[in-house]
N, C-alpha and C positions, 0 to 999 in steps of 0.2 A: 603575805602568804601567796605563793605562786598558784596560778590556776591553770588547768589544762587548756590547751589551744586546739585540741582535736588531733594532735600528733603526740609523739613521745616527749616533746619539749615542753617545759613549763614556762609560762609567760607571767611576769610579775603583775600582781593585781593593781599596783600603782607605781609611782615614781620611786626609784631606788638609787643610791649613790653609784651602783654598778652601771647605770645607764650613761654615766659620764665616762668617756673613753680613757681619760687621763687617770681617773680613780681606778677604773677597771684594770688598767695596765700595771698597777702597783703590785709588788710581791705581796702574798697573803698577809704576812706579819705586819708589813708597813700599812697595808690597807686597813687592817683591824685597828691599828693605832690611830690612824687618821679618822676612820669611820666613827670611832667612839666620841669624837668631838664635833661631828656634823649634825646639823638639824635641817629639816626640810623647810624651805622658804618658798611660799607661793609668790609668783611674779606676774603682775598684770601688765598688759599692753600700756606703754607710756610711763610706767614707773621709772623714776630717776633713782638709780642706785648710788651714783657718785656724781658730784659736780667737780669741775676743774678746780684744783687746789684744796679740795676737801681732804681731811684726814681719813684714811681708810680704816674701817672698823671690821669689815668682813671680807673673806674670800668667798667667791661663789663658783661652784662647779655646776654649770647649767645641765639640766637633763633635757626635757623637750623645749625649754625656753631658748630664745635667741636674744642676745644683747649686743647693741651697737655702741662703739666708742666713738665719740664725736670730739673734734677739735673745735673749741669755741674761740672765735676771733674777737678783737676788741669792740667791733661794732655790733656784736651779738650774733652775727652769722655763724653757721657751723658747717663742718664738713665731716663726713663719716670717714674714719681712718682704719677701723677694724671691726670685725664681727666675731663674736664668741658664741659658740653653740656647745653641743654635748661632747665636742672633741677637746675642749679646753678649760681654761680657768680665767676668772676675772679677779684681779687683785694680786697678780703675780709679784708686784713690787714689794708686797709684804714679806714674801719669801726671800727677796733679795736684800732686805734691810731697809727699804724705803717705807714711808708711811703716808705719802700723799700721792695724788694722781694728777697728771696734766690734762686729763680729758674728762668729758661727761660720759656716763654710762646710762643708756636708756634701753628698757625692754622693748624689743620689736616683735616678739612672739610670746604670747602668754604661755606660762608653763610653771615649772618649779626649778629650784636649784638646791643643791646641798651646800649649806654654808657653814662657816665657822669663824668665830672671833679668835680662836686659839691657833697659834702657829705650831706646826709639828716639825721638829728638826731631828736630824739623824747624824751620828758621828761617822765620819769617813776616815780613810787612811790619812795619817798625818795629824790626827786629832783635831782637825778643824771641823766646825759644825756646818753641815750642809743640809738644807731643807730636803725632806724626802721627795717632795714633788719635783724639785729641781733635779734631784738625782734621777728620777724617773724620766724626765724630759731630756736628759743628756744621754746621747748614744753610748752604749757600753761597748768596750773593746774586748 
C-alpha cells in the first residue's frame, strides 16, 4: 500500500516489482501476466544465488539488491564480470532457452528481488514464441 511522502506522489511502503526498471518498462498487460508469477525474495549480503554450472531454477529481478556475476577459474580464483541491479534481470538465459549458467551469482547489497520459477512467453509475428522480457529488451522500430 503506498504511503504519502509529503508531496502529491505516493511512495511504495515496501519493495514492489515496479522498482525493477525492466519490469516497469513492460506494457501493462505483459506486466500483469509476469507479475502474477512473481514472489518477493529477500537477499542477504553474501548469498550465493547460482554457482557456475548450476541448473537455473529462478529468474531474479532485483529491486534494491545488487548482484555480482563472477567467473570462477580452475584454481578457485574469481573475477567479477557483471553487476545486476534494479535495471536488469539475473537468469536471462532461461528466457533464451538455456538452463545453466557459466558464472557464480553473489549478492553484494542486501535487498530483495522479485523472482519466478515460471517463464512467461509471448507469441510474436511469424508464430514463433518469444519471451516477453526479451521482447521488452529489444528496441522497437
